[in-house]
Backbone atoms as SQL, in Angstrom:
CREATE TABLE atoms (id INTEGER PRIMARY KEY, chain TEXT, resi INTEGER, resn TEXT, atom TEXT, x REAL, y REAL, z REAL);
INSERT INTO atoms VALUES
  (1, 'A', 1, 'MET', 'N', 0.917, 3.482, -9.492),
  (2, 'A', 1, 'MET', 'CA', 0.954, 3.244, -10.918),
  (3, 'A', 1, 'MET', 'C', 1.806, 4.300, -11.599),
  (4, 'A', 2, 'GLU', 'N', 1.762, 5.507, -11.072),
  (5, 'A', 2, 'GLU', 'CA', 2.596, 6.556, -11.648),
  (6, 'A', 2, 'GLU', 'C', 4.077, 6.209, -11.486),
  (7, 'A', 3, 'GLN', 'N', 4.418, 5.601, -10.355),
  (8, 'A', 3, 'GLN', 'CA', 5.807, 5.209, -10.122),
  (9, 'A', 3, 'GLN', 'C', 6.239, 4.149, -11.136),
  (10, 'A', 4, 'PHE', 'N', 5.339, 3.250, -11.504),
  (11, 'A', 4, 'PHE', 'CA', 5.660, 2.243, -12.521),
  (12, 'A', 4, 'PHE', 'C', 5.993, 2.923, -13.839),
  (13, 'A', 5, 'ASP', 'N', 5.191, 3.917, -14.207),
  (14, 'A', 5, 'ASP', 'CA', 5.428, 4.635, -15.462),
  (15, 'A', 5, 'ASP', 'C', 6.732, 5.425, -15.420),
  (16, 'A', 6, 'LEU', 'N', 7.046, 6.029, -14.273),
  (17, 'A', 6, 'LEU', 'CA', 8.296, 6.772, -14.142),
  (18, 'A', 6, 'LEU', 'C', 9.503, 5.848, -14.266),
  (19, 'A', 7, 'GLU', 'N', 9.397, 4.677, -13.651),
  (20, 'A', 7, 'GLU', 'CA', 10.497, 3.704, -13.745),
  (21, 'A', 7, 'GLU', 'C', 10.685, 3.223, -15.180),
  (22, 'A', 8, 'GLU', 'N', 9.577, 3.002, -15.873),
  (23, 'A', 8, 'GLU', 'CA', 9.667, 2.544, -17.256),
  (24, 'A', 8, 'GLU', 'C', 10.217, 3.643, -18.166),
  (25, 'A', 9, 'ALA', 'N', 9.867, 4.892, -17.878),
  (26, 'A', 9, 'ALA', 'CA', 10.372, 6.012, -18.677),
  (27, 'A', 9, 'ALA', 'C', 11.876, 6.193, -18.508),
  (28, 'A', 10, 'SER', 'N', 12.416, 5.704, -17.390),
  (29, 'A', 10, 'SER', 'CA', 13.857, 5.819, -17.176),
  (30, 'A', 10, 'SER', 'C', 14.646, 4.735, -17.912),
  (31, 'A', 11, 'GLY', 'N', 13.940, 3.868, -18.661),
  (32, 'A', 11, 'GLY', 'CA', 14.621, 2.908, -19.507),
  (33, 'A', 11, 'GLY', 'C', 14.580, 1.468, -19.019),
  (34, 'A', 12, 'LYS', 'N', 13.861, 1.199, -17.958),
  (35, 'A', 12, 'LYS', 'CA', 13.787, -0.167, -17.446),
  (36, 'A', 12, 'LYS', 'C', 12.728, -0.962, -18.199),
  (37, 'A', 13, 'SER', 'N', 12.851, -2.276, -18.130),
  (38, 'A', 13, 'SER', 'CA', 11.836, -3.130, -18.750),
  (39, 'A', 13, 'SER', 'C', 10.528, -2.984, -17.970),
  (40, 'A', 14, 'PRO', 'N', 9.406, -3.284, -18.603),
  (41, 'A', 14, 'PRO', 'CA', 8.124, -3.150, -17.900),
  (42, 'A', 14, 'PRO', 'C', 8.055, -3.980, -16.614),
  (43, 'A', 15, 'TYR', 'N', 8.556, -5.215, -16.649),
  (44, 'A', 15, 'TYR', 'CA', 8.530, -6.053, -15.449),
  (45, 'A', 15, 'TYR', 'C', 9.401, -5.459, -14.350),
  (46, 'A', 16, 'GLN', 'N', 10.609, -5.056, -14.705),
  (47, 'A', 16, 'GLN', 'CA', 11.523, -4.487, -13.717),
  (48, 'A', 16, 'GLN', 'C', 11.001, -3.160, -13.177),
  (49, 'A', 17, 'SER', 'N', 10.291, -2.401, -13.995),
  (50, 'A', 17, 'SER', 'CA', 9.730, -1.132, -13.515),
  (51, 'A', 17, 'SER', 'C', 8.629, -1.378, -12.481),
  (52, 'A', 18, 'ILE', 'N', 7.859, -2.455, -12.636),
  (53, 'A', 18, 'ILE', 'CA', 6.831, -2.785, -11.645),
  (54, 'A', 18, 'ILE', 'C', 7.485, -3.220, -10.334),
  (55, 'A', 19, 'VAL', 'N', 8.508, -4.061, -10.432),
  (56, 'A', 19, 'VAL', 'CA', 9.196, -4.539, -9.230),
  (57, 'A', 19, 'VAL', 'C', 9.861, -3.377, -8.500),
  (58, 'A', 20, 'ASP', 'N', 10.608, -2.546, -9.227),
  (59, 'A', 20, 'ASP', 'CA', 11.308, -1.428, -8.603),
  (60, 'A', 20, 'ASP', 'C', 10.342, -0.358, -8.100),
  (61, 'A', 21, 'GLY', 'N', 9.265, -0.121, -8.842),
  (62, 'A', 21, 'GLY', 'CA', 8.275, 0.869, -8.410),
  (63, 'A', 21, 'GLY', 'C', 7.578, 0.461, -7.131),
  (64, 'A', 22, 'ALA', 'N', 7.214, -0.817, -7.035),
  (65, 'A', 22, 'ALA', 'CA', 6.574, -1.311, -5.812),
  (66, 'A', 22, 'ALA', 'C', 7.554, -1.288, -4.643),
  (67, 'A', 23, 'ALA', 'N', 8.803, -1.646, -4.902),
  (68, 'A', 23, 'ALA', 'CA', 9.804, -1.642, -3.835),
  (69, 'A', 23, 'ALA', 'C', 10.105, -0.229, -3.342),
  (70, 'A', 24, 'SER', 'N', 10.119, 0.736, -4.250),
  (71, 'A', 24, 'SER', 'CA', 10.424, 2.106, -3.842),
  (72, 'A', 24, 'SER', 'C', 9.282, 2.742, -3.047),
  (73, 'A', 25, 'ARG', 'N', 8.066, 2.278, -3.233),
  (74, 'A', 25, 'ARG', 'CA', 6.916, 2.816, -2.499),
  (75, 'A', 25, 'ARG', 'C', 6.621, 2.046, -1.217),
  (76, 'A', 26, 'LEU', 'N', 7.307, 0.920, -0.995),
  (77, 'A', 26, 'LEU', 'CA', 7.034, 0.069, 0.156),
  (78, 'A', 26, 'LEU', 'C', 7.227, 0.807, 1.475),
  (79, 'A', 27, 'ARG', 'N', 8.380, 1.393, 1.672),
  (80, 'A', 27, 'ARG', 'CA', 8.675, 2.047, 2.949),
  (81, 'A', 27, 'ARG', 'C', 7.752, 3.222, 3.248),
  (82, 'A', 28, 'PRO', 'N', 7.546, 4.173, 2.316),
  (83, 'A', 28, 'PRO', 'CA', 6.640, 5.284, 2.647),
  (84, 'A', 28, 'PRO', 'C', 5.222, 4.842, 2.975),
  (85, 'A', 29, 'ILE', 'N', 4.726, 3.836, 2.281),
  (86, 'A', 29, 'ILE', 'CA', 3.365, 3.366, 2.539),
  (87, 'A', 29, 'ILE', 'C', 3.288, 2.688, 3.900),
  (88, 'A', 30, 'LEU', 'N', 4.277, 1.846, 4.223),
  (89, 'A', 30, 'LEU', 'CA', 4.264, 1.170, 5.518),
  (90, 'A', 30, 'LEU', 'C', 4.429, 2.146, 6.677),
  (91, 'A', 31, 'VAL', 'N', 5.281, 3.140, 6.518),
  (92, 'A', 31, 'VAL', 'CA', 5.479, 4.129, 7.580),
  (93, 'A', 31, 'VAL', 'C', 4.211, 4.945, 7.799),
  (94, 'A', 32, 'THR', 'N', 3.581, 5.376, 6.732),
  (95, 'A', 32, 'THR', 'CA', 2.348, 6.160, 6.851),
  (96, 'A', 32, 'THR', 'C', 1.242, 5.349, 7.517),
  (97, 'A', 33, 'THR', 'N', 1.074, 4.117, 7.091),
  (98, 'A', 33, 'THR', 'CA', 0.041, 3.265, 7.681),
  (99, 'A', 33, 'THR', 'C', 0.360, 2.968, 9.142),
  (100, 'A', 34, 'GLY', 'N', 1.602, 2.660, 9.416),
  (101, 'A', 34, 'GLY', 'CA', 2.001, 2.350, 10.789),
  (102, 'A', 34, 'GLY', 'C', 1.778, 3.504, 11.746),
  (103, 'A', 35, 'THR', 'N', 2.162, 4.695, 11.336),
  (104, 'A', 35, 'THR', 'CA', 1.965, 5.849, 12.223),
  (105, 'A', 35, 'THR', 'C', 0.487, 6.151, 12.416),
  (106, 'A', 36, 'SER', 'N', -0.307, 5.939, 11.390),
  (107, 'A', 36, 'SER', 'CA', -1.748, 6.180, 11.520),
  (108, 'A', 36, 'SER', 'C', -2.392, 5.178, 12.472),
  (109, 'A', 37, 'VAL', 'N', -2.024, 3.911, 12.346),
  (110, 'A', 37, 'VAL', 'CA', -2.588, 2.880, 13.226),
  (111, 'A', 37, 'VAL', 'C', -2.115, 3.095, 14.662),
  (112, 'A', 38, 'ILE', 'N', -0.855, 3.434, 14.846),
  (113, 'A', 38, 'ILE', 'CA', -0.343, 3.710, 16.194),
  (114, 'A', 38, 'ILE', 'C', -1.026, 4.941, 16.780),
  (115, 'A', 39, 'GLY', 'N', -1.307, 5.928, 15.946),
  (116, 'A', 39, 'GLY', 'CA', -2.011, 7.117, 16.418),
  (117, 'A', 39, 'GLY', 'C', -3.433, 6.837, 16.860),
  (118, 'A', 40, 'LEU', 'N', -4.040, 5.782, 16.329),
  (119, 'A', 40, 'LEU', 'CA', -5.392, 5.392, 16.717),
  (120, 'A', 40, 'LEU', 'C', -5.415, 4.561, 17.995),
  (121, 'A', 41, 'MET', 'N', -4.283, 4.041, 18.421),
  (122, 'A', 41, 'MET', 'CA', -4.243, 3.163, 19.585),
  (123, 'A', 41, 'MET', 'C', -4.776, 3.804, 20.873),
  (124, 'A', 42, 'PRO', 'N', -4.462, 5.055, 21.183),
  (125, 'A', 42, 'PRO', 'CA', -5.022, 5.625, 22.421),
  (126, 'A', 42, 'PRO', 'C', -6.552, 5.637, 22.426),
  (127, 'A', 43, 'LEU', 'N', -7.153, 5.921, 21.295),
  (128, 'A', 43, 'LEU', 'CA', -8.608, 5.879, 21.238),
  (129, 'A', 43, 'LEU', 'C', -9.123, 4.447, 21.379),
  (130, 'A', 44, 'MET', 'N', -8.398, 3.505, 20.798),
  (131, 'A', 44, 'MET', 'CA', -8.812, 2.113, 20.885),
  (132, 'A', 44, 'MET', 'C', -8.732, 1.608, 22.326),
  (133, 'A', 45, 'LEU', 'N', -7.724, 2.052, 23.031),
  (134, 'A', 45, 'LEU', 'CA', -7.513, 1.589, 24.401),
  (135, 'A', 45, 'LEU', 'C', -8.262, 2.415, 25.445),
  (136, 'A', 46, 'SER', 'N', -8.991, 3.424, 25.012),
  (137, 'A', 46, 'SER', 'CA', -9.685, 4.303, 25.963),
  (138, 'A', 46, 'SER', 'C', -10.819, 3.600, 26.691),
  (139, 'A', 47, 'GLY', 'N', -11.351, 2.542, 26.123),
  (140, 'A', 47, 'GLY', 'CA', -12.421, 1.800, 26.771),
  (141, 'A', 47, 'GLY', 'C', -13.811, 2.231, 26.368),
  (142, 'A', 48, 'ASP', 'N', -13.931, 3.311, 25.630),
  (143, 'A', 48, 'ASP', 'CA', -15.243, 3.776, 25.181),
  (144, 'A', 48, 'ASP', 'C', -15.702, 2.919, 24.001),
  (145, 'A', 49, 'GLU', 'N', -16.935, 2.457, 24.046),
  (146, 'A', 49, 'GLU', 'CA', -17.436, 1.554, 23.003),
  (147, 'A', 49, 'GLU', 'C', -17.475, 2.214, 21.630),
  (148, 'A', 50, 'LEU', 'N', -17.897, 3.461, 21.574),
  (149, 'A', 50, 'LEU', 'CA', -17.979, 4.158, 20.293),
  (150, 'A', 50, 'LEU', 'C', -16.597, 4.306, 19.666),
  (151, 'A', 51, 'TRP', 'N', -15.625, 4.794, 20.426),
  (152, 'A', 51, 'TRP', 'CA', -14.286, 5.014, 19.880),
  (153, 'A', 51, 'TRP', 'C', -13.590, 3.705, 19.557),
  (154, 'A', 52, 'PHE', 'N', -13.827, 2.682, 20.371),
  (155, 'A', 52, 'PHE', 'CA', -13.202, 1.391, 20.092),
  (156, 'A', 52, 'PHE', 'C', -13.649, 0.842, 18.735),
  (157, 'A', 53, 'GLY', 'N', -14.935, 0.842, 18.506),
  (158, 'A', 53, 'GLY', 'CA', -15.452, 0.342, 17.232),
  (159, 'A', 53, 'GLY', 'C', -14.967, 1.159, 16.054),
  (160, 'A', 54, 'LEU', 'N', -14.967, 2.469, 16.213),
  (161, 'A', 54, 'LEU', 'CA', -14.527, 3.352, 15.132),
  (162, 'A', 54, 'LEU', 'C', -13.058, 3.136, 14.805),
  (163, 'A', 55, 'THR', 'N', -12.226, 3.054, 15.840),
  (164, 'A', 55, 'THR', 'CA', -10.793, 2.901, 15.578),
  (165, 'A', 55, 'THR', 'C', -10.455, 1.525, 15.025),
  (166, 'A', 56, 'VAL', 'N', -11.178, 0.496, 15.437),
  (167, 'A', 56, 'VAL', 'CA', -10.930, -0.835, 14.877),
  (168, 'A', 56, 'VAL', 'C', -11.256, -0.847, 13.386),
  (169, 'A', 57, 'VAL', 'N', -12.362, -0.230, 13.022),
  (170, 'A', 57, 'VAL', 'CA', -12.741, -0.178, 11.609),
  (171, 'A', 57, 'VAL', 'C', -11.740, 0.658, 10.812),
  (172, 'A', 58, 'LEU', 'N', -11.316, 1.784, 11.360),
  (173, 'A', 58, 'LEU', 'CA', -10.328, 2.622, 10.662),
  (174, 'A', 58, 'LEU', 'C', -8.998, 1.900, 10.497),
  (175, 'A', 59, 'ALA', 'N', -8.517, 1.267, 11.556),
  (176, 'A', 59, 'ALA', 'CA', -7.237, 0.559, 11.484),
  (177, 'A', 59, 'ALA', 'C', -7.315, -0.606, 10.504),
  (178, 'A', 60, 'ALA', 'N', -8.419, -1.351, 10.538),
  (179, 'A', 60, 'ALA', 'CA', -8.567, -2.468, 9.605),
  (180, 'A', 60, 'ALA', 'C', -8.638, -1.966, 8.163),
  (181, 'A', 61, 'GLY', 'N', -9.311, -0.859, 7.946),
  (182, 'A', 61, 'GLY', 'CA', -9.372, -0.279, 6.609),
  (183, 'A', 61, 'GLY', 'C', -8.013, 0.183, 6.113),
  (184, 'A', 62, 'LEU', 'N', -7.244, 0.795, 6.993),
  (185, 'A', 62, 'LEU', 'CA', -5.897, 1.228, 6.615),
  (186, 'A', 62, 'LEU', 'C', -5.002, 0.031, 6.285),
  (187, 'A', 63, 'LEU', 'N', -5.074, -0.998, 7.111),
  (188, 'A', 63, 'LEU', 'CA', -4.252, -2.182, 6.857),
  (189, 'A', 63, 'LEU', 'C', -4.697, -2.911, 5.597),
  (190, 'A', 64, 'GLY', 'N', -5.992, -2.994, 5.377),
  (191, 'A', 64, 'GLY', 'CA', -6.493, -3.616, 4.151),
  (192, 'A', 64, 'GLY', 'C', -6.100, -2.832, 2.915),
  (193, 'A', 65, 'GLY', 'N', -6.199, -1.522, 2.994),
  (194, 'A', 65, 'GLY', 'CA', -5.789, -0.679, 1.873),
  (195, 'A', 65, 'GLY', 'C', -4.307, -0.787, 1.578),
  (196, 'A', 66, 'THR', 'N', -3.518, -0.945, 2.622),
  (197, 'A', 66, 'THR', 'CA', -2.079, -1.114, 2.437),
  (198, 'A', 66, 'THR', 'C', -1.776, -2.415, 1.703),
  (199, 'A', 67, 'LEU', 'N', -2.447, -3.486, 2.112),
  (200, 'A', 67, 'LEU', 'CA', -2.249, -4.764, 1.421),
  (201, 'A', 67, 'LEU', 'C', -2.677, -4.683, -0.032),
  (202, 'A', 68, 'LEU', 'N', -3.772, -3.999, -0.288),
  (203, 'A', 68, 'LEU', 'CA', -4.211, -3.834, -1.676),
  (204, 'A', 68, 'LEU', 'C', -3.208, -3.013, -2.474),
  (205, 'A', 69, 'THR', 'N', -2.717, -1.936, -1.877),
  (206, 'A', 69, 'THR', 'CA', -1.783, -1.052, -2.578),
  (207, 'A', 69, 'THR', 'C', -0.473, -1.755, -2.896),
  (208, 'A', 70, 'LEU', 'N', 0.050, -2.497, -1.934),
  (209, 'A', 70, 'LEU', 'CA', 1.362, -3.118, -2.124),
  (210, 'A', 70, 'LEU', 'C', 1.308, -4.477, -2.821),
  (211, 'A', 71, 'GLY', 'N', 0.184, -5.158, -2.746),
  (212, 'A', 71, 'GLY', 'CA', 0.117, -6.494, -3.312),
  (213, 'A', 71, 'GLY', 'C', -0.740, -6.616, -4.547),
  (214, 'A', 72, 'VAL', 'N', -1.939, -6.097, -4.493),
  (215, 'A', 72, 'VAL', 'CA', -2.900, -6.318, -5.574),
  (216, 'A', 72, 'VAL', 'C', -2.674, -5.367, -6.747),
  (217, 'A', 73, 'VAL', 'N', -2.360, -4.125, -6.480),
  (218, 'A', 73, 'VAL', 'CA', -2.191, -3.144, -7.560),
  (219, 'A', 73, 'VAL', 'C', -1.061, -3.542, -8.520),
  (220, 'A', 74, 'PRO', 'N', 0.127, -3.914, -8.039),
  (221, 'A', 74, 'PRO', 'CA', 1.154, -4.332, -9.006),
  (222, 'A', 74, 'PRO', 'C', 0.763, -5.561, -9.815),
  (223, 'A', 75, 'VAL', 'N', 0.084, -6.500, -9.176),
  (224, 'A', 75, 'VAL', 'CA', -0.335, -7.710, -9.898),
  (225, 'A', 75, 'VAL', 'C', -1.373, -7.365, -10.952),
  (226, 'A', 76, 'LEU', 'N', -2.370, -6.572, -10.599),
  (227, 'A', 76, 'LEU', 'CA', -3.387, -6.176, -11.572),
  (228, 'A', 76, 'LEU', 'C', -2.784, -5.355, -12.707),
  (229, 'A', 77, 'TYR', 'N', -1.848, -4.483, -12.381),
  (230, 'A', 77, 'TYR', 'CA', -1.177, -3.680, -13.404),
  (231, 'A', 77, 'TYR', 'C', -0.469, -4.592, -14.409),
  (232, 'A', 78, 'SER', 'N', 0.237, -5.595, -13.891),
  (233, 'A', 78, 'SER', 'CA', 0.960, -6.495, -14.798),
  (234, 'A', 78, 'SER', 'C', -0.004, -7.355, -15.619),
  (235, 'A', 79, 'LEU', 'N', -1.145, -7.714, -15.043),
  (236, 'A', 79, 'LEU', 'CA', -2.124, -8.505, -15.792),
  (237, 'A', 79, 'LEU', 'C', -2.834, -7.672, -16.852),
  (238, 'A', 80, 'LEU', 'N', -3.240, -6.462, -16.489),
  (239, 'A', 80, 'LEU', 'CA', -3.961, -5.621, -17.440),
  (240, 'A', 80, 'LEU', 'C', -3.097, -5.166, -18.609),
  (241, 'A', 81, 'PHE', 'N', -1.821, -4.908, -18.338),
  (242, 'A', 81, 'PHE', 'CA', -0.942, -4.452, -19.404),
  (243, 'A', 81, 'PHE', 'C', -0.098, -5.589, -19.980),
  (244, 'A', 82, 'LYS', 'N', -0.447, -6.820, -19.596),
  (245, 'A', 82, 'LYS', 'CA', 0.197, -8.033, -20.123),
  (246, 'A', 82, 'LYS', 'C', 1.716, -7.975, -20.049),
  (247, 'A', 83, 'VAL', 'N', 2.206, -7.647, -18.865),
  (248, 'A', 83, 'VAL', 'CA', 3.653, -7.578, -18.636),
  (249, 'A', 83, 'VAL', 'C', 4.145, -8.972, -18.293),
  (250, 'A', 84, 'LYS', 'N', 5.142, -9.423, -19.033),
  (251, 'A', 84, 'LYS', 'CA', 5.722, -10.745, -18.820),
  (252, 'A', 84, 'LYS', 'C', 7.070, -10.597, -18.131),
  (253, 'A', 85, 'ARG', 'N', 7.428, -11.610, -17.366),
  (254, 'A', 85, 'ARG', 'CA', 8.733, -11.627, -16.698),
  (255, 'A', 85, 'ARG', 'C', 9.826, -11.750, -17.754),
  (256, 'A', 86, 'ALA', 'N', 10.853, -10.942, -17.608),
  (257, 'A', 86, 'ALA', 'CA', 11.925, -10.916, -18.621),
  (258, 'A', 86, 'ALA', 'C', 12.792, -12.146, -18.569);
């Protein structure tokens, strides 16, 4: 959301600031989530029941949070602040 405000402060329309802000955060969020999920893979593949369950829940939470961050937050922001397409 801070990125949306920074984009708008640079003179862009509210709609364009949401689109550009979400696009600029896409790569860092995907890379961070991807490396975290890949880092959990050895524990998931270890065969231990405790670690398998824990890593599956952690990976699913990270992936779910990523979808919320990249998909739901921009939509809710545009709905709450009544941003219309230009």
